[in-house]
N, C-alpha and C positions, 0 to 999 in steps of 0.2 A: 749157285747163289746169284743168279742174274736178276736184275730188276730193270724194268723198262726205263729208258731215257738216261740211264747211268752208264757211262763209258768205262769199261775195265782198263786200268793201266797195267796192273800186274795180275795175272790169273794163274794160280797154282792148281794143277789138276792131278788128282790121284797120285800124289808125290810120295814115294817111299825111298828112304835113304838109310844106309847102314854104314857103320864104321868098323873096319877090320882092325882089331887090337890084339895085343899079346894074350889077353885074357878071354878072347872070344869075340863073337859078333855082337855089336851094340846097335840095337834097333832104335834109331834116334827120331826119325820121321816116319809115320805110319799112315799111308793113304790120306795124305793131307790135301784138303780142298779149301782154298782161300782166295778171295778176290779183293784187290785194293782198287777203288774207283778214282777216276781223275778228279782232283780238287777236293777230295773228301778225306776225313781222318778216321783211322781204324786203330783201336786198341787191341793189342795181343797180350792176354793175361794168363798167368798160370804160375805154379810153383817152380822153384829152381830145378832144372833138369827136365822140364817139360818139352824142350826143343825150340824155344822162342828165338834165341840167338842163332841157332843153327839154321832156322828158317830164313832169317835176315841174311846170313852169310851165303845161303843157297841162292838167294836172289842176286847177290853181287858176284856170285861164283868165286868165293874166297875160301872154299873149304880145304881142309888138309887133304893130302894125297891118299890117305887111307879111307876117304869117303867114297862109297860105292852107290851109285844111283841104281835102284832095283826096278823102279817103274815110275811112270808119270812124267810131267813136264811143267816148266814155268814159262808162261807167255808174257812178253812185253809188247803191248799194243797189238796183240794177236800173233806175234812172231815167236817161235820157239827159241828161247835163249841159248839152248844147247848147240844151236847151229851157228851162233855168233863166234867169229874168230876172236882171239885174245886182244887184238888191236881194237876191235869194236867194243869189247867189254871194258877196256881201259878208258875209252872215250865215254862210255856210259857211267862208269864209276867217277864220282866227283862232278860229272857233267849233268847227265839226266837223272842219275840216282846218287844221293849223297847219304852218308851215315854219321851220326853223332854217337860216339862211344861212351860207355859207362864212366871210364876214368880218362879224362883228357890228358893227364900227365903221361900216360903210357902211349897215347895216340899222337902226341906232339913230339917232335924231335928235339931233345934237350940241347943239341949242339948248334941249332939255328935259332935266330931271333924269330919271334912270332910274325913279324912283318915279312921276313924272307919266306916263311912257310906259306903265308897267304899269297904273297906276290908270285910264288912259284906256281900256284894253281892258276892264277891269271895268265902267266906266260904259257903254260901248257895247254889250257883249254880255250883261252881267248886269244892266244897268239900275240900278246901285247909285248911291247918293249919294256925293259926293266923299270924305267922311270915312270911310265904310265901305270904299270902294275902296282908299284908302291903307292902311287897317288890313289888308285882305286881301293887298295888295301886300307889306306887311311880313312877313306869315306865309309868303308864297310864296317870297320871296328867301331866307328862312331855310332853307326846304326844300332849296334848291340851294347852301347853304353860304355865304351872304352876310349879314352883320349888317344888320338893318333900319335901323340908324342911317345907313347909306350910301345910303338911298333918295334923299337930297337932293343926292347927287353927280351929276356929269355923266359921260357915257360916256368922255370922254378921261381921266378921273381913275382909270379902272380898267385893270388889266392885260388882255392878250388873253384869258387863261383866265377871268378874272372877267367880262369882257364876254360871253363865250360862255355862261357860266352865267346871266347876265341874259337873253340871248336865249332860252335854254331855259325860264327861268321865265316869260317873256312868252308863249311858245308854249303853256304849260300852263295858262294862266288859265282856259280853258273846258273843261279836261279833254277834249281833242279825241279823236275816234275814230281819226284818222290823223295821225301826226307824220311830216313829211318832213324829213329831215336831209341837206342838200346839202354834202358835204365839211366837216362841222362841226369837224374837228380839224386841218385842213391847215396852218393858220398857227401851230399851237401846238407847244411842245417835247414830247418823248416822255413826260415825267413828267406834264405837264398833260393830254396826250392821254388817258393811262390814267385819270386822275381823271374827265375828262368822260365817257368811255365807261362807266365804272363807274356814274356818276351816271345816265346815260341808261338803263342796264340796270335800275337800281333803280326809276326813275320809270315805265318801261314796265310793270314788274310791278305797281307800286302803282296805276296808273291804267288798266291793261288796255288800253293803246293799241296800235293797229296802227302799225308802223314801216316806212317806206321809207327805207333808208340808201343814199345815193348816194355812191360813193367809187371811187377806183382802187386803194385799199388792201385787199388780200385778207385781211390779218390782222384788220382791223376787222370785215369780213364774218364771219369765222369766230368772232369774239368775241361779236358781237351778234345775228346773224341765224339764222333757222331755214332759210330758203330763199335761193337766189341766182339772179339772172338775169344772164347775161353779154350785154352789148350791143355790137354792132359796126355801124357805118354806119347807125345809126337803127333797127336791128332786133334782136330777141332771137335769139341763135344757140345758146344752151344755157340750160336752166332745170332746177332740181331742188333737192333738199335740199342744204345746204352739205356734209353728210357725203358724199353720193354724188358730187356734182360735183367736189369737191376730191380725193376718193380715186380716182375713175374718170372723169376728163375725157374727153369723147367728141368734142369739137370741137378742131381743131388750134390755134385761137386761144386757147381756154381753157387748153389744155396749155402753150401758149407763155407765157401770163401766169403760170401756176404755176411754170414752169421758170425764170422770171426772178427768183424770190424767193430771196434768200440764206437759208440755214438754219444752225443751230448744229452740225449734224452734220459730222463731219470727213470729208467725201467726197472732197475734193481735185478735184472735178469743176468745170469752168467753168460759170458760169450761161449758160443759153441765151437768145438774143435773137431776137425776131420780126423777120425781115427786112422792109425797106421801110418805108413810112409809111402811116398810116391812110387809108382811101379818101377821095378828094376829093368832098365833098358836091355840088360844082358839076358833077362829071363822073364819076358812079358807073360802075364797070365793068358790063358785061352779065353776067348770071348771078349767081354767088355773089360778093358784094362783097369777100370775103376771098381769092378765088382768085389775084390777082396776087402775094400774099405767102405762098401755101400750097405746101408741098413735095408735097402729095398731089394737087394740082389736075390735072384731066384736061380734055379737050375738053367733056365734059358740064358741068363746073363753070363753064367760061367762057361757056357758052351758056344754062344753065338755073338758076334760083334755087331752092335746096332749101327745102322747107317744114319746120316743126317736126314731128318725129315722136316718139312715145313709145317709148323703148327698153325701159324697165322702169317700174314704177308710179311716176309722178311725176317721171321723169327724161326730159327732152325735148332733142332736138338737131336743128339744121338743117345737115346735112352729107351730101353724097353718099357720102363715104368714112369714115364714123364707125367702121366695123369695123376699118379699118387704124390708126386713132388708138388 
């Protein structure tokens, strides 16, 4: 998925990952190919269990010990990240690559004030003295709309929306090249969601940060992202600009996701539902993983796995019958 004049920041190539569990081998990522370009925003969308969060944790190399890489690699500015020593990865995490988690209450330490937690990042990555670190922490929380006087409060003293702002602030300490946001607004009400998304948009522009937005919410993708990658059973099944993919979906799964979204238009049509359940990672079907749920599936779909092909510039799909869709 390379495009002229766009510099890849993270390039995931033919990446296959399995988890060894007590109940068997769980095939989580299957021949994944995905590129995050410098200064651009990419939405990663799919149902729960599609492998979205595992992809993010793979980039950060924060997987459980039972994770086994079967093939492929992840490149950071052209360098294979598997060759990085743990010390190099520690510097990358929070420095060059930062992550905003779904539930900030679980990612913030309840025994430290929020000021100490942000100042800690400044001391580690910026080598600042404690006084200067606290001063910078005060400036940063004000950027995300929190009074610096609240630096001495603990995480439980903040609302969900305020905690998420603190998580965003902590992730921006080192002005990272890549910000990974994993369902950052799921636990928030609609009004607070809108505020957080607007804040992320402003900060991405201000810091010229690449963004990987992981969500099942297509509305968030259309609001924040330039490109979108649709993930199913650990693989990308459609990729392209948000404009092209949402206007002209070429995979039946993408079309199903879009058809399940209610609109304000008075169409009086029923929302469409994708039949069946997401593919079982312990027992993936042969051929196309989506074929058991697909109305277009033929014998070829049940036997052979389609590869991503470029239909028009920058728009890719993995489907034997994309013309019918």
